[in-house]
PDB file of N, H, CA, C and O in Angstrom:
ATOM      1  N   UNK A   1       1.241  -1.249   0.068  1.00  0.00           N
ATOM      2  CA  UNK A   1      -0.125   0.170  -0.603  1.00  0.00           C
ATOM      3  C   UNK A   1       0.616   1.020   0.301  1.00  0.00           C
ATOM      4  O   UNK A   1       1.057   0.937   1.447  1.00  0.00           O
ATOM      5  N   UNK A   2       0.587   2.075  -0.866  1.00  0.00           N
ATOM      6  H   UNK A   2       0.229   2.142  -1.797  1.00  0.00           H
ATOM      7  CA  UNK A   2       1.651   3.340  -0.699  1.00  0.00           C
ATOM      8  C   UNK A   2       0.665   4.726  -0.779  1.00  0.00           C
ATOM      9  O   UNK A   2      -0.150   4.884  -1.688  1.00  0.00           O
ATOM     10  N   UNK A   3       0.863   5.657   0.272  1.00  0.00           N
ATOM     11  H   UNK A   3       1.524   5.528   1.011  1.00  0.00           H
ATOM     12  CA  UNK A   3      -0.428   6.606   0.423  1.00  0.00           C
ATOM     13  C   UNK A   3       0.667   7.552   0.467  1.00  0.00           C
ATOM     14  O   UNK A   3       1.843   7.402   0.138  1.00  0.00           O
ATOM     15  N   UNK A   4      -0.129   8.859   1.077  1.00  0.00           N
ATOM     16  H   UNK A   4      -1.085   8.982   1.344  1.00  0.00           H
ATOM     17  CA  UNK A   4       0.451   9.445   1.764  1.00  0.00           C
ATOM     18  C   UNK A   4      -0.442  10.998   2.425  1.00  0.00           C
ATOM     19  O   UNK A   4      -1.575  11.465   2.301  1.00  0.00           O
ATOM     20  N   UNK A   5       0.683  11.344   3.067  1.00  0.00           N
ATOM     21  H   UNK A   5       1.603  10.965   3.167  1.00  0.00           H
ATOM     22  CA  UNK A   5      -0.515  12.998   4.496  1.00  0.00           C
ATOM     23  C   UNK A   5      -1.629  12.922   3.387  1.00  0.00           C
ATOM     24  O   UNK A   5      -1.460  12.659   2.196  1.00  0.00           O
ATOM     25  N   UNK A   6      -2.597  13.159   3.923  1.00  0.00           N
ATOM     26  H   UNK A   6      -2.734  13.373   4.890  1.00  0.00           H
ATOM     27  CA  UNK A   6      -3.485  13.626   4.319  1.00  0.00           C
ATOM     28  C   UNK A   6      -4.621  12.964   3.273  1.00  0.00           C
ATOM     29  O   UNK A   6      -5.367  13.837   2.830  1.00  0.00           O
ATOM     30  N   UNK A   7      -4.947  11.472   2.731  1.00  0.00           N
ATOM     31  H   UNK A   7      -4.342  10.762   3.091  1.00  0.00           H
ATOM     32  CA  UNK A   7      -5.332  10.039   2.220  1.00  0.00           C
ATOM     33  C   UNK A   7      -5.698  10.241   4.048  1.00  0.00           C
ATOM     34  O   UNK A   7      -5.233  10.849   5.012  1.00  0.00           O
ATOM     35  N   UNK A   8      -6.703   9.400   3.766  1.00  0.00           N
ATOM     36  H   UNK A   8      -7.080   8.906   2.982  1.00  0.00           H
ATOM     37  CA  UNK A   8      -7.891   8.810   4.539  1.00  0.00           C
ATOM     38  C   UNK A   8      -7.802   6.914   4.413  1.00  0.00           C
ATOM     39  O   UNK A   8      -7.497   6.349   3.363  1.00  0.00           O
ATOM     40  N   UNK A   9      -8.141   6.174   5.727  1.00  0.00           N
ATOM     41  H   UNK A   9      -8.389   6.633   6.580  1.00  0.00           H
ATOM     42  CA  UNK A   9      -7.953   4.930   5.804  1.00  0.00           C
ATOM     43  C   UNK A   9      -9.645   4.758   6.990  1.00  0.00           C
ATOM     44  O   UNK A   9      -9.958   5.418   7.980  1.00  0.00           O
ATOM     45  N   UNK A  10     -10.315   3.696   6.352  1.00  0.00           N
ATOM     46  H   UNK A  10     -10.061   3.159   5.547  1.00  0.00           H
ATOM     47  CA  UNK A  10     -10.807   3.266   6.693  1.00  0.00           C
ATOM     48  C   UNK A  10     -11.381   1.424   7.962  1.00  0.00           C
ATOM     49  O   UNK A  10     -11.500   0.456   7.211  1.00  0.00           O
ATOM     50  N   UNK A  11     -11.488   1.280   8.543  1.00  0.00           N
ATOM     51  H   UNK A  11     -11.391   2.067   9.153  1.00  0.00           H
ATOM     52  CA  UNK A  11     -10.433  -0.468   9.147  1.00  0.00           C
ATOM     53  C   UNK A  11     -12.449  -0.722   9.609  1.00  0.00           C
ATOM     54  O   UNK A  11     -13.086  -0.255  10.553  1.00  0.00           O
ATOM     55  N   UNK A  12     -12.886  -1.606   8.497  1.00  0.00           N
ATOM     56  H   UNK A  12     -12.369  -1.985   7.729  1.00  0.00           H
ATOM     57  CA  UNK A  12     -13.669  -2.375   8.955  1.00  0.00           C
ATOM     58  C   UNK A  12     -14.021  -3.064   9.757  1.00  0.00           C
ATOM     59  O   UNK A  12     -13.588  -4.210   9.631  1.00  0.00           O
ATOM     60  N   UNK A  13     -15.166  -2.752  11.264  1.00  0.00           N
ATOM     61  H   UNK A  13     -15.517  -1.822  11.366  1.00  0.00           H
ATOM     62  CA  UNK A  13     -14.836  -3.417  12.300  1.00  0.00           C
ATOM     63  C   UNK A  13     -14.994  -5.327  12.353  1.00  0.00           C
ATOM     64  O   UNK A  13     -15.747  -5.939  11.596  1.00  0.00           O
ATOM     65  N   UNK A  14     -14.241  -5.893  13.250  1.00  0.00           N
ATOM     66  H   UNK A  14     -13.629  -5.396  13.866  1.00  0.00           H
ATOM     67  CA  UNK A  14     -14.076  -7.368  12.912  1.00  0.00           C
ATOM     68  C   UNK A  14     -15.461  -8.220  13.586  1.00  0.00           C
ATOM     69  O   UNK A  14     -15.833  -9.266  13.054  1.00  0.00           O
ATOM     70  N   UNK A  15     -16.214  -7.621  14.880  1.00  0.00           N
ATOM     71  H   UNK A  15     -15.912  -6.771  15.312  1.00  0.00           H
ATOM     72  CA  UNK A  15     -17.110  -7.770  15.193  1.00  0.00           C
ATOM     73  C   UNK A  15     -18.721  -6.939  14.973  1.00  0.00           C
ATOM     74  O   UNK A  15     -18.870  -5.761  15.299  1.00  0.00           O
ATOM     75  N   UNK A  16     -19.911  -7.836  14.334  1.00  0.00           N
ATOM     76  H   UNK A  16     -19.790  -8.793  14.069  1.00  0.00           H
ATOM     77  CA  UNK A  16     -21.000  -7.080  13.779  1.00  0.00           C
ATOM     78  C   UNK A  16     -21.588  -6.140  15.647  1.00  0.00           C
ATOM     79  O   UNK A  16     -21.725  -6.091  16.869  1.00  0.00           O
ATOM     80  N   UNK A  17     -21.656  -5.772  14.670  1.00  0.00           N
ATOM     81  H   UNK A  17     -21.544  -5.811  13.677  1.00  0.00           H
ATOM     82  CA  UNK A  17     -22.681  -3.749  15.858  1.00  0.00           C
ATOM     83  C   UNK A  17     -21.466  -2.859  16.647  1.00  0.00           C
ATOM     84  O   UNK A  17     -21.512  -2.148  17.651  1.00  0.00           O
ATOM     85  N   UNK A  18     -20.010  -3.347  15.438  1.00  0.00           N
ATOM     86  H   UNK A  18     -19.973  -3.925  14.623  1.00  0.00           H
ATOM     87  CA  UNK A  18     -19.375  -2.335  16.302  1.00  0.00           C
ATOM     88  C   UNK A  18     -19.345  -1.566  15.246  1.00  0.00           C
ATOM     89  O   UNK A  18     -19.569  -1.849  14.069  1.00  0.00           O
ATOM     90  N   UNK A  19     -18.997  -0.387  15.830  1.00  0.00           N
ATOM     91  H   UNK A  19     -18.815  -0.158  16.786  1.00  0.00           H
ATOM     92  CA  UNK A  19     -18.106   0.798  13.965  1.00  0.00           C
ATOM     93  C   UNK A  19     -17.357   0.222  13.780  1.00  0.00           C
ATOM     94  O   UNK A  19     -16.855  -0.580  14.568  1.00  0.00           O
ATOM     95  N   UNK A  20     -16.852   0.561  12.063  1.00  0.00           N
ATOM     96  H   UNK A  20     -17.260   1.212  11.423  1.00  0.00           H
ATOM     97  CA  UNK A  20     -15.581   0.810  11.500  1.00  0.00           C
ATOM     98  C   UNK A  20     -14.647   2.361  12.167  1.00  0.00           C
ATOM     99  O   UNK A  20     -15.176   3.306  12.753  1.00  0.00           O
ATOM    100  N   UNK A  21     -13.599   2.244  11.935  1.00  0.00           N
ATOM    101  H   UNK A  21     -13.170   1.477  11.459  1.00  0.00           H
ATOM    102  CA  UNK A  21     -12.567   3.229  12.390  1.00  0.00           C
ATOM    103  C   UNK A  21     -12.556   4.062  11.379  1.00  0.00           C
ATOM    104  O   UNK A  21     -12.990   3.541  10.352  1.00  0.00           O
ATOM    105  N   UNK A  22     -12.114   5.537  11.232  1.00  0.00           N
ATOM    106  H   UNK A  22     -11.761   5.960  12.066  1.00  0.00           H
ATOM    107  CA  UNK A  22     -11.526   6.385  10.160  1.00  0.00           C
ATOM    108  C   UNK A  22     -10.324   7.029  10.901  1.00  0.00           C
ATOM    109  O   UNK A  22     -10.341   6.949  12.129  1.00  0.00           O
ATOM    110  N   UNK A  23      -9.553   7.495  10.457  1.00  0.00           N
ATOM    111  H   UNK A  23      -9.540   7.561   9.460  1.00  0.00           H
ATOM    112  CA  UNK A  23      -8.373   8.594  10.174  1.00  0.00           C
ATOM    113  C   UNK A  23      -7.787   8.578   9.170  1.00  0.00           C
ATOM    114  O   UNK A  23      -7.720   7.609   8.414  1.00  0.00           O
ATOM    115  N   UNK A  24      -7.174   9.851   8.978  1.00  0.00           N
ATOM    116  H   UNK A  24      -7.228  10.638   9.593  1.00  0.00           H
ATOM    117  CA  UNK A  24      -6.280  10.291   7.811  1.00  0.00           C
ATOM    118  C   UNK A  24      -4.754  10.345   8.681  1.00  0.00           C
ATOM    119  O   UNK A  24      -4.427  10.305   9.867  1.00  0.00           O
ATOM    120  N   UNK A  25      -4.174  10.437   7.602  1.00  0.00           N
ATOM    121  H   UNK A  25      -4.439  10.469   6.639  1.00  0.00           H
ATOM    122  CA  UNK A  25      -2.584  10.068   7.656  1.00  0.00           C
ATOM    123  C   UNK A  25      -1.789  11.348   7.731  1.00  0.00           C
ATOM    124  O   UNK A  25      -1.829  12.247   6.892  1.00  0.00           O
ATOM    125  N   UNK A  26      -0.974  11.325   8.963  1.00  0.00           N
ATOM    126  H   UNK A  26      -0.941  10.594   9.645  1.00  0.00           H
ATOM    127  CA  UNK A  26      -0.693  12.532   8.943  1.00  0.00           C
ATOM    128  C   UNK A  26       0.815  12.965   8.471  1.00  0.00           C
ATOM    129  O   UNK A  26       1.257  14.102   8.307  1.00  0.00           O
ATOM    130  N   UNK A  27       1.718  11.206   8.239  1.00  0.00           N
ATOM    131  H   UNK A  27       1.359  10.283   8.372  1.00  0.00           H
ATOM    132  CA  UNK A  27       2.376  11.308   8.157  1.00  0.00           C
ATOM    133  C   UNK A  27       2.835   9.988   7.592  1.00  0.00           C
ATOM    134  O   UNK A  27       2.077   9.029   7.452  1.00  0.00           O
ATOM    135  N   UNK A  28       4.446   9.986   7.194  1.00  0.00           N
ATOM    136  H   UNK A  28       5.062  10.765   7.308  1.00  0.00           H
ATOM    137  CA  UNK A  28       4.313   8.067   6.513  1.00  0.00           C
ATOM    138  C   UNK A  28       5.702   7.995   6.649  1.00  0.00           C
ATOM    139  O   UNK A  28       6.388   8.973   6.349  1.00  0.00           O
ATOM    140  N   UNK A  29       6.249   6.869   7.099  1.00  0.00           N
ATOM    141  H   UNK A  29       5.692   6.075   7.343  1.00  0.00           H
ATOM    142  CA  UNK A  29       7.462   6.603   7.616  1.00  0.00           C
ATOM    143  C   UNK A  29       7.865   5.455   7.344  1.00  0.00           C
ATOM    144  O   UNK A  29       8.347   4.685   8.176  1.00  0.00           O
ATOM    145  N   UNK A  30       7.665   5.143   5.787  1.00  0.00           N
ATOM    146  H   UNK A  30       7.274   5.768   5.111  1.00  0.00           H
ATOM    147  CA  UNK A  30       8.475   4.285   5.080  1.00  0.00           C
ATOM    148  C   UNK A  30       8.422   4.483   3.702  1.00  0.00           C
ATOM    149  O   UNK A  30       7.662   5.184   3.034  1.00  0.00           O
ATOM    150  N   UNK A  31       9.182   3.888   3.437  1.00  0.00           N
ATOM    151  H   UNK A  31       9.799   3.318   3.979  1.00  0.00           H
ATOM    152  CA  UNK A  31       9.890   4.689   1.837  1.00  0.00           C
ATOM    153  C   UNK A  31       8.770   4.250   0.813  1.00  0.00           C
ATOM    154  O   UNK A  31       8.427   3.068   0.816  1.00  0.00           O
ATOM    155  N   UNK A  32       8.018   5.390  -0.310  1.00  0.00           N
ATOM    156  H   UNK A  32       8.296   6.351  -0.313  1.00  0.00           H
ATOM    157  CA  UNK A  32       7.245   5.570  -1.224  1.00  0.00           C
ATOM    158  C   UNK A  32       6.611   5.474  -1.108  1.00  0.00           C
ATOM    159  O   UNK A  32       5.922   5.077  -2.047  1.00  0.00           O
ATOM    160  N   UNK A  33       5.605   5.862   1.028  1.00  0.00           N
ATOM    161  H   UNK A  33       6.166   6.185   1.791  1.00  0.00           H
ATOM    162  CA  UNK A  33       4.420   6.352   0.661  1.00  0.00           C
ATOM    163  C   UNK A  33       4.190   4.941   1.615  1.00  0.00           C
ATOM    164  O   UNK A  33       3.017   4.568   1.617  1.00  0.00           O
ATOM    165  N   UNK A  34       5.167   4.073   2.452  1.00  0.00           N
ATOM    166  H   UNK A  34       6.120   4.376   2.450  1.00  0.00           H
ATOM    167  CA  UNK A  34       4.591   2.247   2.179  1.00  0.00           C
ATOM    168  C   UNK A  34       4.151   2.764   3.894  1.00  0.00           C
ATOM    169  O   UNK A  34       4.153   3.992   3.970  1.00  0.00           O
ATOM    170  N   UNK A  35       3.747   1.990   5.379  1.00  0.00           N
ATOM    171  H   UNK A  35       3.745   0.992   5.317  1.00  0.00           H
ATOM    172  CA  UNK A  35       3.409   1.383   6.041  1.00  0.00           C
ATOM    173  C   UNK A  35       5.309   1.374   7.130  1.00  0.00           C
ATOM    174  O   UNK A  35       6.395   0.835   6.917  1.00  0.00           O
ATOM    175  N   UNK A  36       4.755   2.288   8.240  1.00  0.00           N
ATOM    176  H   UNK A  36       3.873   2.725   8.412  1.00  0.00           H
ATOM    177  CA  UNK A  36       3.824   2.521   9.021  1.00  0.00           C
ATOM    178  C   UNK A  36       3.992   3.942   9.075  1.00  0.00           C
ATOM    179  O   UNK A  36       4.923   4.747   9.062  1.00  0.00           O
ATOM    180  N   UNK A  37       2.512   3.947   9.152  1.00  0.00           N
ATOM    181  H   UNK A  37       1.756   3.293   9.163  1.00  0.00           H
ATOM    182  CA  UNK A  37       1.986   5.612   9.043  1.00  0.00           C
ATOM    183  C   UNK A  37       1.507   6.329  10.578  1.00  0.00           C
ATOM    184  O   UNK A  37       1.184   5.628  11.537  1.00  0.00           O
ATOM    185  N   UNK A  38       1.520   7.418  10.606  1.00  0.00           N
ATOM    186  H   UNK A  38       1.782   7.987   9.827  1.00  0.00           H
ATOM    187  CA  UNK A  38       0.844   8.275  11.959  1.00  0.00           C
ATOM    188  C   UNK A  38      -0.384   9.117  11.650  1.00  0.00           C
ATOM    189  O   UNK A  38      -0.428  10.125  10.945  1.00  0.00           O
ATOM    190  N   UNK A  39      -1.469   8.459  12.371  1.00  0.00           N
ATOM    191  H   UNK A  39      -1.433   7.640  12.944  1.00  0.00           H
ATOM    192  CA  UNK A  39      -2.658   8.138  11.402  1.00  0.00           C
ATOM    193  C   UNK A  39      -3.698   9.425  12.783  1.00  0.00           C
ATOM    194  O   UNK A  39      -3.534   9.285  13.995  1.00  0.00           O
ATOM    195  N   UNK A  40      -4.117   9.908  12.519  1.00  0.00           N
ATOM    196  H   UNK A  40      -4.250  10.021  11.534  1.00  0.00           H
ATOM    197  CA  UNK A  40      -5.315  10.194  13.852  1.00  0.00           C
ATOM    198  C   UNK A  40      -6.416  10.675  13.162  1.00  0.00           C
ATOM    199  O   UNK A  40      -6.915  11.424  12.323  1.00  0.00           O
ATOM    200  N   UNK A  41      -6.501   9.830  13.983  1.00  0.00           N
ATOM    201  H   UNK A  41      -6.095   9.222  14.665  1.00  0.00           H
ATOM    202  CA  UNK A  41      -8.390   8.871  14.349  1.00  0.00           C
ATOM    203  C   UNK A  41      -9.474  10.374  14.401  1.00  0.00           C
ATOM    204  O   UNK A  41      -9.304  11.467  14.940  1.00  0.00           O
ATOM    205  N   UNK A  42     -10.413   9.909  13.718  1.00  0.00           N
ATOM    206  H   UNK A  42     -10.551   9.021  13.280  1.00  0.00           H
ATOM    207  CA  UNK A  42     -11.640  10.835  13.546  1.00  0.00           C
ATOM    208  C   UNK A  42     -12.420  10.861  14.789  1.00  0.00           C
ATOM    209  O   UNK A  42     -12.873  11.929  15.200  1.00  0.00           O
ATOM    210  N   UNK A  43     -12.614   9.714  15.439  1.00  0.00           N
ATOM    211  H   UNK A  43     -12.246   8.846  15.106  1.00  0.00           H
ATOM    212  CA  UNK A  43     -13.841   9.438  17.178  1.00  0.00           C
ATOM    213  C   UNK A  43     -12.995  10.042  17.789  1.00  0.00           C
ATOM    214  O   UNK A  43     -13.606  10.958  18.339  1.00  0.00           O
ATOM    215  N   UNK A  44     -11.001  10.165  18.275  1.00  0.00           N
ATOM    216  H   UNK A  44     -10.505   9.421  17.828  1.00  0.00           H
ATOM    217  CA  UNK A  44     -11.620  10.671  19.036  1.00  0.00           C
ATOM    218  C   UNK A  44      -9.731  12.072  18.743  1.00  0.00           C
ATOM    219  O   UNK A  44      -8.920  12.636  19.478  1.00  0.00           O
ATOM    220  N   UNK A  45      -9.898  11.993  17.802  1.00  0.00           N
ATOM    221  H   UNK A  45     -10.557  11.535  17.205  1.00  0.00           H
ATOM    222  CA  UNK A  45      -8.635  13.105  17.514  1.00  0.00           C
ATOM    223  C   UNK A  45      -7.203  12.591  18.009  1.00  0.00           C
ATOM    224  O   UNK A  45      -6.544  13.630  18.047  1.00  0.00           O
ATOM    225  N   UNK A  46      -6.757  12.027  18.223  1.00  0.00           N
ATOM    226  H   UNK A  46      -7.292  11.183  18.192  1.00  0.00           H
ATOM    227  CA  UNK A  46      -5.157  10.873  19.138  1.00  0.00           C
ATOM    228  C   UNK A  46      -4.542  10.271  17.470  1.00  0.00           C
ATOM    229  O   UNK A  46      -5.185   9.555  16.702  1.00  0.00           O
ATOM    230  N   UNK A  47      -3.432  10.705  17.292  1.00  0.00           N
ATOM    231  H   UNK A  47      -2.910  11.287  17.915  1.00  0.00           H
ATOM    232  CA  UNK A  47      -2.870  10.103  16.909  1.00  0.00           C
ATOM    233  C   UNK A  47      -1.955   8.582  17.226  1.00  0.00           C
ATOM    234  O   UNK A  47      -1.471   8.352  18.334  1.00  0.00           O
ATOM    235  N   UNK A  48      -1.837   7.660  16.084  1.00  0.00           N
ATOM    236  H   UNK A  48      -2.231   7.847  15.184  1.00  0.00           H
ATOM    237  CA  UNK A  48      -0.855   6.761  17.092  1.00  0.00           C
ATOM    238  C   UNK A  48      -0.376   5.736  15.044  1.00  0.00           C
ATOM    239  O   UNK A  48      -0.844   5.657  13.908  1.00  0.00           O
ATOM    240  N   UNK A  49       0.846   5.215  15.899  1.00  0.00           N
ATOM    241  H   UNK A  49       1.226   5.280  16.822  1.00  0.00           H
ATOM    242  CA  UNK A  49       1.678   4.440  14.596  1.00  0.00           C
ATOM    243  C   UNK A  49       0.437   3.867  14.527  1.00  0.00           C
ATOM    244  O   UNK A  49      -0.345   3.624  15.445  1.00  0.00           O
ATOM    245  N   UNK A  50       0.289   3.598  12.872  1.00  0.00           N
ATOM    246  H   UNK A  50       0.925   3.796  12.126  1.00  0.00           H
ATOM    247  CA  UNK A  50      -0.771   2.793  12.282  1.00  0.00           C
ATOM    248  C   UNK A  50      -0.307   1.178  11.073  1.00  0.00           C
ATOM    249  O   UNK A  50      -0.515   1.223   9.860  1.00  0.00           O
ATOM    250  N   UNK A  51      -0.054   0.664  11.365  1.00  0.00           N
ATOM    251  H   UNK A  51       0.116   0.628  12.350  1.00  0.00           H
ATOM    252  CA  UNK A  51       0.058  -0.489  10.106  1.00  0.00           C
ATOM    253  C   UNK A  51      -0.773  -1.418   9.865  1.00  0.00           C
ATOM    254  O   UNK A  51      -1.088  -2.428  10.494  1.00  0.00           O
ATOM    255  N   UNK A  52      -1.319  -0.695   8.250  1.00  0.00           N
ATOM    256  H   UNK A  52      -1.063   0.126   7.739  1.00  0.00           H
ATOM    257  CA  UNK A  52      -2.792  -0.984   8.214  1.00  0.00           C
ATOM    258  C   UNK A  52      -3.024  -2.590   7.272  1.00  0.00           C
ATOM    259  O   UNK A  52      -2.393  -2.860   6.249  1.00  0.00           O
ATOM    260  N   UNK A  53      -3.843  -3.299   7.780  1.00  0.00           N
ATOM    261  H   UNK A  53      -4.355  -3.079   8.611  1.00  0.00           H
ATOM    262  CA  UNK A  53      -3.683  -4.997   7.423  1.00  0.00           C
ATOM    263  C   UNK A  53      -5.399  -5.117   6.638  1.00  0.00           C
ATOM    264  O   UNK A  53      -6.250  -4.229   6.697  1.00  0.00           O
ATOM    265  N   UNK A  54      -5.532  -6.313   6.016  1.00  0.00           N
ATOM    266  H   UNK A  54      -4.841  -7.035   5.968  1.00  0.00           H
ATOM    267  CA  UNK A  54      -6.421  -7.545   5.481  1.00  0.00           C
ATOM    268  C   UNK A  54      -7.810  -6.214   5.315  1.00  0.00           C
ATOM    269  O   UNK A  54      -8.447  -6.017   4.281  1.00  0.00           O
ATOM    270  N   UNK A  55      -8.001  -5.421   6.705  1.00  0.00           N
ATOM    271  H   UNK A  55      -7.483  -5.581   7.545  1.00  0.00           H
ATOM    272  CA  UNK A  55      -9.324  -5.008   6.619  1.00  0.00           C
ATOM    273  C   UNK A  55      -9.324  -4.025   6.719  1.00  0.00           C
ATOM    274  O   UNK A  55      -9.794  -3.524   7.741  1.00  0.00           O
ATOM    275  N   UNK A  56      -8.851  -3.331   5.815  1.00  0.00           N
ATOM    276  H   UNK A  56      -8.470  -3.737   4.985  1.00  0.00           H
ATOM    277  CA  UNK A  56      -8.518  -1.505   5.804  1.00  0.00           C
ATOM    278  C   UNK A  56      -9.031  -0.768   3.947  1.00  0.00           C
ATOM    279  O   UNK A  56      -9.249  -1.310   2.864  1.00  0.00           O
ATOM    280  N   UNK A  57      -9.034   0.461   4.360  1.00  0.00           N
ATOM    281  H   UNK A  57      -8.857   0.902   5.240  1.00  0.00           H
ATOM    282  CA  UNK A  57      -9.542   0.508   2.590  1.00  0.00           C
ATOM    283  C   UNK A  57      -9.159   1.483   2.890  1.00  0.00           C
ATOM    284  O   UNK A  57      -9.646   2.045   3.871  1.00  0.00           O
ATOM    285  N   UNK A  58      -8.131   2.060   2.153  1.00  0.00           N
ATOM    286  H   UNK A  58      -7.735   1.603   1.356  1.00  0.00           H
ATOM    287  CA  UNK A  58      -7.510   3.347   1.314  1.00  0.00           C
ATOM    288  C   UNK A  58      -8.245   4.784   0.610  1.00  0.00           C
ATOM    289  O   UNK A  58      -8.167   4.871  -0.615  1.00  0.00           O
ATOM    290  N   UNK A  59      -8.888   5.803   1.302  1.00  0.00           N
ATOM    291  H   UNK A  59      -8.951   5.733   2.298  1.00  0.00           H
ATOM    292  CA  UNK A  59      -9.423   7.123   0.743  1.00  0.00           C
ATOM    293  C   UNK A  59      -7.873   7.365  -0.476  1.00  0.00           C
ATOM    294  O   UNK A  59      -6.803   7.032   0.034  1.00  0.00           O
ATOM    295  N   UNK A  60      -7.833   7.666  -1.307  1.00  0.00           N
ATOM    296  H   UNK A  60      -8.702   7.936  -1.721  1.00  0.00           H
ATOM    297  CA  UNK A  60      -7.385   8.297  -1.718  1.00  0.00           C
ATOM    298  C   UNK A  60      -7.265  10.436  -2.460  1.00  0.00           C
ATOM    299  O   UNK A  60      -7.434  11.111  -3.475  1.00  0.00           O
ATOM    300  N   UNK A  61      -6.825  10.550  -0.861  1.00  0.00           N
ATOM    301  H   UNK A  61      -6.688  10.001  -0.036  1.00  0.00           H
ATOM    302  CA  UNK A  61      -7.537  12.016  -1.544  1.00  0.00           C
ATOM    303  C   UNK A  61      -7.414  13.109  -2.977  1.00  0.00           C
ATOM    304  O   UNK A  61      -8.292  13.830  -3.449  1.00  0.00           O
ATOM    305  N   UNK A  62      -5.730  12.874  -3.515  1.00  0.00           N
ATOM    306  H   UNK A  62      -5.017  12.287  -3.132  1.00  0.00           H
ATOM    307  CA  UNK A  62      -6.076  13.291  -4.867  1.00  0.00           C
ATOM    308  C   UNK A  62      -6.992  12.258  -5.797  1.00  0.00           C
ATOM    309  O   UNK A  62      -7.191  12.769  -6.899  1.00  0.00           O
ATOM    310  N   UNK A  63      -7.558  11.042  -5.667  1.00  0.00           N
ATOM    311  H   UNK A  63      -7.396  10.627  -4.772  1.00  0.00           H
ATOM    312  CA  UNK A  63      -8.230  10.067  -7.133  1.00  0.00           C
ATOM    313  C   UNK A  63      -9.849  10.297  -6.591  1.00  0.00           C
ATOM    314  O   UNK A  63     -10.866  10.450  -7.267  1.00  0.00           O
ATOM    315  N   UNK A  64      -9.672  10.258  -5.074  1.00  0.00           N
ATOM    316  H   UNK A  64      -8.846  10.133  -4.525  1.00  0.00           H
ATOM    317  CA  UNK A  64     -10.858  10.224  -4.787  1.00  0.00           C
ATOM    318  C   UNK A  64     -11.380   8.986  -4.265  1.00  0.00           C
ATOM    319  O   UNK A  64     -12.223   8.732  -3.405  1.00  0.00           O
ATOM    320  N   UNK A  65     -10.414   8.056  -5.262  1.00  0.00           N
ATOM    321  H   UNK A  65      -9.729   8.262  -5.961  1.00  0.00           H
ATOM    322  CA  UNK A  65     -10.175   6.384  -5.017  1.00  0.00           C
ATOM    323  C   UNK A  65      -9.969   4.927  -4.096  1.00  0.00           C
ATOM    324  O   UNK A  65      -9.051   4.318  -3.549  1.00  0.00           O
ATOM    325  N   UNK A  66     -10.690   4.864  -4.198  1.00  0.00           N
ATOM    326  H   UNK A  66     -11.436   5.360  -4.643  1.00  0.00           H
ATOM    327  CA  UNK A  66     -10.259   3.580  -2.349  1.00  0.00           C
ATOM    328  C   UNK A  66     -10.298   2.289  -3.197  1.00  0.00           C
ATOM    329  O   UNK A  66     -10.945   1.647  -4.024  1.00  0.00           O
ATOM    330  N   UNK A  67      -8.740   2.355  -2.147  1.00  0.00           N
ATOM    331  H   UNK A  67      -8.215   2.877  -1.475  1.00  0.00           H
ATOM    332  CA  UNK A  67      -8.211   0.270  -2.591  1.00  0.00           C
ATOM    333  C   UNK A  67      -7.974   0.073  -1.167  1.00  0.00           C
ATOM    334  O   UNK A  67      -7.490   0.663  -0.201  1.00  0.00           O
ATOM    335  N   UNK A  68      -8.599  -1.151  -1.516  1.00  0.00           N
ATOM    336  H   UNK A  68      -8.992  -1.630  -2.301  1.00  0.00           H
ATOM    337  CA  UNK A  68      -8.230  -2.457   0.201  1.00  0.00           C
ATOM    338  C   UNK A  68      -5.915  -2.530  -0.080  1.00  0.00           C
ATOM    339  O   UNK A  68      -4.993  -2.610  -0.892  1.00  0.00           O
ATOM    340  N   UNK A  69      -6.384  -2.390   1.665  1.00  0.00           N
ATOM    341  H   UNK A  69      -7.133  -2.325   2.325  1.00  0.00           H
ATOM    342  CA  UNK A  69      -5.159  -2.655   1.694  1.00  0.00           C
ATOM    343  C   UNK A  69      -4.681  -4.764   1.562  1.00  0.00           C
ATOM    344  O   UNK A  69      -3.580  -4.785   1.010  1.00  0.00           O
ATOM    345  N   UNK A  70      -4.942  -5.632   1.737  1.00  0.00           N
ATOM    346  H   UNK A  70      -5.836  -5.616   2.185  1.00  0.00           H
ATOM    347  CA  UNK A  70      -5.298  -7.196   0.815  1.00  0.00           C
ATOM    348  C   UNK A  70      -4.278  -6.934   0.305  1.00  0.00           C
ATOM    349  O   UNK A  70      -3.816  -7.671  -0.566  1.00  0.00           O
TER     350      UNK A  70
END
């Protein structure tokens, strides 16, 4: 997965009834926009290091397209 600051993640919930999580990439730390990323989570406003899994979608702000990490 390749991303840049300003792109958004949506992490699909693994449990029924639990909400998805969404956040904005603040920084990229891998070469050429690869993980790990620093993400600001929408629900809390907190930031943290994040490595996306197969349940993560990336919405690239420059194209408006969503991509799966899997």
